C-alpha positions as CSV (number, residue, x, y, z in Angstrom):
1,X,-26.7,208.1,37.6
2,X,-25.9,205.1,35.4
3,X,-22.4,203.9,34.8
4,X,-21.0,201.6,32.2
5,X,-18.5,198.7,32.4
6,X,-16.9,198.1,29.1
7,X,-14.4,195.8,27.4
8,X,-12.3,197.0,24.5
9,X,-10.1,195.0,22.1
10,X,-7.0,196.4,20.5
11,X,-7.2,196.0,16.7
12,X,-3.4,196.1,16.5
13,X,-2.3,193.9,19.4
14,X,-5.4,191.8,20.2
15,X,-5.1,192.8,23.8
16,X,-8.3,193.4,25.9
17,X,-9.0,196.3,28.3
18,X,-11.8,196.6,30.9
19,X,-12.9,199.9,32.4
20,X,-15.8,201.9,33.8
21,X,-17.3,205.3,32.8
22,X,-20.4,207.5,32.8
23,X,-19.9,208.6,29.2
24,X,-18.9,205.7,26.9
25,X,-18.7,207.7,23.7
26,X,-16.2,210.2,25.3
27,X,-14.2,207.4,26.9
28,X,-13.9,205.4,23.7
29,X,-12.7,208.6,21.9
30,X,-10.1,209.2,24.6
31,X,-8.8,205.6,24.3
32,X,-8.6,205.9,20.5
33,X,-7.0,209.3,20.4
34,X,-4.1,208.2,22.7
35,X,-5.2,210.4,25.6
36,X,-5.5,207.4,27.9
37,X,-2.1,206.3,29.3
38,X,-3.1,202.7,29.9
39,X,-4.3,202.1,26.3
40,X,-2.2,204.5,24.3
41,X,-0.1,201.8,22.6
42,X,-3.0,199.6,21.4
43,X,-5.0,202.1,19.3
44,X,-7.3,201.7,17.6
45,X,-9.7,200.0,20.1
46,X,-13.1,198.5,19.4
47,X,-15.9,198.1,21.9
48,X,-16.7,194.4,22.4
49,X,-18.9,194.5,25.5
50,X,-20.9,197.1,27.3
51,X,-22.9,196.7,30.5
52,X,-25.0,199.4,32.1
53,X,-24.8,199.4,35.9
54,X,-26.9,201.4,38.4
55,X,-24.1,203.0,40.3
56,X,-20.4,203.7,40.3
57,X,-19.6,201.5,43.2
58,X,-20.9,198.4,41.5
59,X,-19.4,199.4,38.1
60,X,-15.9,199.7,39.7
61,X,-16.2,196.3,41.3
62,X,-17.0,194.8,37.9
63,X,-14.5,196.9,36.0
64,X,-11.5,195.9,38.0
């Protein structure tokens, strides 16, 4: 199953955040709704980069 590594940019603080997920649409919604503890204070977030990776192991290496 494919995984994604993504980079977000906060539209309020200018801060960047990198993560990995299987469902990018759901994950972005969680970041922007304040349901993600690590990005709660920077909402709204915009997606600036998205990479599709073959497996979770490789995605986690890139996303950290």
